[in-house]
C-alpha positions, -999 to +999 in steps of 0.1 A: -214+091-419-244+108-435-278+092-431-296+079-462-318+110-462-288+133-461-273+115-491-304+116-512-306+141-540-338+158-527-333+189-547-329+170-579-360+149-572-380+180-565-368+197-597-375+167-618-410+161-604-418+198-605-409+199-642-432+170-649-460+185-629-457+218-646-459+201-680-491+183-669-507+215-657-499+234-689-510+204-710-543+204-691-548+241-698-539+237-734-563+209-738-590+230-721-587+257-748-582+233-777-545+241-785-523+212-797-500+201-768-475+183-789-442+203-790-459+234-776-431+240-751-405+237-778-425+261-800-424+285-771-386+283-769-385+291-806-409+320-801-389+334-772-354+331-788-361+336-825-343+338-847-325+309-830-301+282-841-307+245-832-275+246-812-288+275-790-321+256-786-301+225-774-282+246-749-313+264-736-336+234-734-312+207-724-325+185-753-299+165-772-292+176-808-309+145-822-341+154-804-338+190-815-335+178-852-366+156-848-386+184-832-375+209-859-384+184-887-419+179-873-425+216-867-413+225-902-434+197-917-465+210-898-457+245-911-452+260-876-415+269-880-394+280-909-357+278-915-336+309-925-300+309-937-274+317-910-251+342-927-224+336-901-224+298-906-234+282-939-238+248-921-263+262-897-297+279-899-320+300-879-355+290-869-384+314-868-421+309-863-443+310-894-476+328-893-492+295-884-467+289-856-472+324-842-510+318-842-505+286-822-482+303-798-506+332-794-536+309-789-517+288-763-503+317-743-535+321-722-530+284-712-496+292-699-509+323-681-537+303-666-513+275-654-491+302-639-520+317-621-531+284-607-496+279-593-492+314-581-524+311-561-507+283-541-474+299-534-462+313-501-441+340-518-443+360-550-436+341-582-406+363-589-389+349-558-391+314-573-381+326-608-349+340-596-340+308-577-351+286-607-329+306-631-299+303-606-305+266-604-307+263-642-274+282-646-258+259-620-270+228-638-258+241-671-223+249-656-222+214-641-229+199-675-202+219-691-175+208-665-152+180-676-160+147-660-136+133-634-125+097-640 
């Protein structure tokens, strides 16, 4: 019979905590340079994937569609993101950064770079080694979520 430690989901605990800590570090850097922290990461996903549908954002971020809609509503109201028609699906739309949203993303990028540098300075291996593993884990989690649940 496995011990309690062998049964514990150490990897999941580490990933969850790491995500929270990364958020804290980036938020600290954003605050230091005076960039709004609220929804910055989500804005970054739009910047990276644009033009992007809400469905793709949900798949990439892991956020539920209702949260995606709330974030989109706030970012559109703030003037950071605009909606464009999706010619392939009249019920959907594409999100793109507005000039204002692009300025925020550009202003905030140095905070992301600074946070990355702070982390990289404390790693035993090159950051690329961890990136490959993180992407592999993300794909594995995505596949696990897509699998039908057993009763």
